[in-house]
C-alpha positions as MATLAB code, in Angstrom:
seq = 'XXXXXXXXXXXXXXXXXXXXXXXXXXXXXXXXXXXXXXXXXXXXXXXXXXXXXXXXXXXXXXXXXXXXXXXXXXXXXXXXXXXXXXXXXXXXXXXXXXXXXXXXXXXXXXXXXXXXXXXXXXXXXXXXXXXXXXXXXXXXXXXXXXXXXXXXXXXXXXXXXXXXXXXXXXXXXXXXXXXXXXXXXXXXXXXXXXXXXXXXXXXXXXXXXXXXXXXXXXXXXXXXXXXXXXXXXXXXXXXXXXX';
ca = [
      -8.259   11.971  -63.478;
      -5.718   12.443  -66.388;
      -7.009   13.806  -70.290;
      -5.752   10.017  -71.651;
      -8.051    8.323  -68.985;
     -10.699   10.082  -70.601;
     -10.058   10.357  -74.299;
     -12.462    9.692  -76.663;
     -15.382   10.407  -73.663;
     -16.235   13.464  -74.185;
     -17.776   14.878  -77.033;
     -19.227   17.771  -78.817;
     -22.224   17.495  -80.909;
     -23.866   20.282  -83.075;
     -26.962   19.655  -84.438;
     -30.410   20.346  -84.752;
     -33.846   18.564  -84.116;
     -36.970   18.204  -85.096;
     -39.420   16.608  -83.112;
     -43.053   15.165  -83.510;
     -45.755   13.679  -81.291;
     -47.527   10.819  -83.083;
     -49.523    8.179  -82.323;
     -48.417    4.427  -82.205;
     -50.629    3.622  -85.791;
     -48.128    6.707  -87.121;
     -45.286    5.810  -85.812;
     -45.870    2.516  -87.643;
     -46.820    3.606  -90.492;
     -43.869    6.159  -90.965;
     -40.750    3.405  -90.227;
     -42.854    1.634  -93.248;
     -42.143    4.301  -95.106;
     -38.687    4.836  -94.293;
     -37.428    1.127  -94.218;
     -36.249    1.330  -97.665;
     -33.299    4.509  -96.552;
     -32.800    3.284  -92.981;
     -30.352    0.625  -90.998;
     -31.036    0.159  -87.488;
     -29.209    1.301  -84.300;
     -26.427   -1.701  -83.760;
     -27.128   -0.830  -79.897;
     -30.417   -1.909  -80.383;
     -31.668   -4.935  -78.280;
     -35.059   -6.938  -78.301;
     -37.535   -6.099  -80.677;
     -35.643   -3.477  -81.535;
     -35.517   -0.809  -78.994;
     -33.379    0.071  -75.931;
     -33.865    1.670  -72.326;
     -33.066    5.467  -71.773;
     -33.117    6.259  -68.019;
     -31.729    9.971  -67.399;
     -32.400   11.940  -64.009;
     -32.471   15.970  -64.577;
     -31.032   18.416  -62.719;
     -32.890   22.166  -62.667;
     -32.981   25.054  -60.073;
     -35.021   24.901  -56.984;
     -37.100   27.386  -58.922;
     -37.380   25.409  -61.764;
     -35.150   27.997  -63.948;
     -34.464   25.193  -66.398;
     -37.744   24.702  -66.965;
     -38.843   27.976  -67.369;
     -36.240   28.977  -70.417;
     -37.870   26.429  -71.968;
     -41.692   27.246  -71.426;
     -40.540   30.829  -72.006;
     -38.954   29.892  -75.293;
     -35.386   31.726  -74.393;
     -33.081   31.160  -76.823;
     -29.874   30.258  -75.105;
     -30.376   27.931  -72.261;
     -28.833   24.991  -71.164;
     -29.732   21.966  -68.904;
     -27.660   18.947  -67.261;
     -28.435   15.275  -66.713;
     -27.218   11.823  -65.434;
     -27.826    9.914  -68.667;
     -27.639    5.626  -68.430;
     -28.819    2.469  -70.993;
     -29.999   -0.752  -70.362;
     -31.680   -1.661  -67.420;
     -28.308   -2.616  -65.098;
     -25.986    0.463  -65.915;
     -22.204    0.413  -64.376;
     -21.509    3.219  -66.344;
     -23.325    6.821  -66.724;
     -23.138   10.143  -69.288;
     -22.810   13.779  -67.548;
     -24.613   15.455  -70.239;
     -24.907   19.324  -71.083;
     -27.664   19.952  -73.208;
     -27.478   23.278  -74.730;
     -29.942   25.003  -77.124;
     -28.592   28.450  -79.062;
     -31.442   29.650  -81.464;
     -32.276   26.505  -83.293;
     -29.224   24.743  -82.832;
     -28.853   21.865  -80.400;
     -25.574   21.047  -78.276;
     -24.274   18.124  -76.444;
     -21.511   17.895  -74.344;
     -20.823   14.745  -72.023;
     -18.604   12.770  -70.628;
     -18.191    8.841  -70.010;
     -17.660    7.696  -66.107;
     -18.247    4.759  -63.473;
     -21.696    5.380  -62.554;
     -20.571    5.221  -58.898;
     -18.096    7.661  -59.690;
     -20.229   10.384  -61.431;
     -22.534    9.997  -58.349;
     -19.989   11.243  -56.041;
     -19.026   13.680  -58.152;
     -22.050   15.177  -57.994;
     -22.237   15.056  -54.973;
     -19.114   16.474  -54.193;
     -20.278   19.712  -56.038;
     -23.338   20.275  -53.884;
     -21.043   20.501  -50.708;
     -18.588   22.756  -52.883;
     -16.271   20.231  -52.267;
     -15.710   19.404  -55.572;
     -12.182   20.323  -57.053;
     -11.914   21.476  -61.078;
      -8.802   19.439  -63.051;
      -8.802   17.940  -66.916;
     -12.488   17.120  -66.945;
     -14.323   20.519  -69.481;
     -17.529   18.783  -69.379;
     -18.017   17.820  -64.880;
     -15.939   21.494  -64.412;
     -19.194   23.253  -66.266;
     -21.805   21.060  -64.773;
     -19.979   22.515  -61.680;
     -19.684   25.961  -62.024;
     -23.941   25.388  -62.629;
     -24.241   23.212  -59.859;
     -22.946   26.156  -57.821;
     -24.274   29.409  -59.710;
     -27.763   28.011  -59.813;
     -27.871   25.575  -57.174;
     -28.811   22.729  -59.108;
     -30.739   19.400  -57.927;
     -32.085   16.210  -58.822;
     -35.810   16.740  -59.912;
     -37.043   14.244  -61.975;
     -36.149   11.285  -63.711;
     -37.121   10.183  -67.368;
     -37.065    7.040  -68.495;
     -38.368    5.255  -71.827;
     -37.662    2.981  -74.544;
     -35.704    4.077  -77.338;
     -35.607    2.848  -81.403;
     -32.845    4.569  -83.302;
     -31.992    4.651  -86.989;
     -29.249    6.265  -89.478;
     -29.722    7.255  -93.305;
     -28.047    4.204  -94.908;
     -26.047    6.736  -96.500;
     -26.300    9.748  -94.532;
     -24.606    9.113  -91.432;
     -25.237   12.486  -89.611;
     -28.998   11.907  -89.540;
     -30.606    9.849  -86.884;
     -34.235    9.154  -86.428;
     -35.917    8.191  -83.005;
     -39.289    7.011  -81.844;
     -39.384    6.955  -77.923;
     -42.233    5.040  -76.587;
     -43.433    3.940  -72.481;
     -42.498    7.503  -71.571;
     -42.437    7.735  -67.831;
     -41.249    9.960  -65.078;
     -40.572    9.784  -60.861;
     -39.948   12.220  -58.450;
     -39.397    9.163  -55.892;
     -36.331    7.633  -55.732;
     -34.164    8.478  -58.001;
     -31.826    6.212  -57.970;
     -30.992    5.175  -61.761;
     -30.213    1.738  -60.760;
     -34.133    0.941  -59.989;
     -35.429   -1.106  -61.841;
     -38.828   -1.086  -60.961;
     -39.289    2.314  -62.359;
     -43.303    3.002  -61.246;
     -43.817    6.259  -61.958;
     -46.480    8.210  -64.493;
     -46.593    8.128  -67.820;
     -45.463   11.511  -69.491;
     -47.947   10.776  -72.195;
     -50.207    8.572  -73.143;
     -48.798    4.719  -73.439;
     -50.393    5.112  -77.228;
     -48.476    8.400  -78.193;
     -44.454    8.285  -78.704;
     -42.310   10.901  -79.627;
     -40.314   10.819  -83.085;
     -36.932   12.815  -83.158;
     -35.030   14.027  -86.075;
     -31.572   14.976  -85.604;
     -29.112   16.534  -88.923;
     -26.339   18.931  -89.544;
     -27.134   20.370  -92.069;
     -30.739   19.574  -94.117;
     -33.297   17.260  -93.894;
     -33.613   15.152  -97.373;
     -36.106   15.137  -99.879;
     -37.149   11.315  -99.028;
     -37.707   11.877  -95.520;
     -39.409   15.654  -95.848;
     -41.292   13.630  -98.321;
     -42.695   10.578  -95.641;
     -43.476   13.196  -92.904;
     -45.605   15.248  -95.260;
     -47.315   12.250  -96.287;
     -48.217   11.604  -92.821;
     -49.125   14.810  -92.454;
     -46.830   15.311  -88.986;
     -46.177   18.521  -88.000;
     -42.961   19.690  -85.746;
     -43.754   20.011  -82.133;
     -42.195   22.099  -78.942;
     -41.765   18.632  -77.102;
     -39.525   18.232  -74.141;
     -39.720   15.309  -71.991;
     -38.066   16.877  -68.619;
     -40.698   20.034  -69.578;
     -43.690   17.474  -69.622;
     -42.204   14.887  -66.784;
     -42.228   18.417  -64.658;
     -45.749   19.116  -65.458;
     -47.197   15.423  -65.118;
     -45.895   15.616  -61.505;
     -46.582   19.013  -61.335;
     -43.618   20.209  -60.008;
     -43.906   23.988  -61.538;
     -47.412   24.481  -58.808;
     -45.010   24.325  -56.005;
];
């Protein structure tokens, strides 16, 4: 595939993330407090939320899971992510953490194309080309024998600061996981809740510093930063780490 054909689809982010596990009532109160400073993500659907579904890959011994649990300062994980209920496109992503900063590299293609490429990588038949993200994923698949482990799905509301587009705030609810039927097109998700249905995961993503107004909001609602990983919670909910 030519570089021109993929131009604009390979993106790199280098950011910081703060995560919080909060109750539904806290989420509603927080949104009311922040609303004068925020604008809603244009991708939001009915009710202000849109669906995200991700298939996570890991080694047979759950290397990515244990790196997170053990607090490794440098770690990477691979996922295939779709948006909406009837996805035709998907992002192949590498999410990397280096100390406190997060880098995300991703490539957008037809879902069928990415599924075929992942199968080629698994069989050792993938041919490196002009896709840096896909080539890096292939290297990780080969080195660590990565394989699909769990699918995580949730509904997300996203907001941006009206004056600082680098600041993004997301609220994720109805967070579920499954280890059977790992088809990203499957609409009847089923599975288990990763956290109770009344709990949300709040994420604050920024490039440099958190603005004073947001610090005041977070402190006012007595929110505490937590080391929350949807993937790790999914692994634990399905007891994969005990196998």
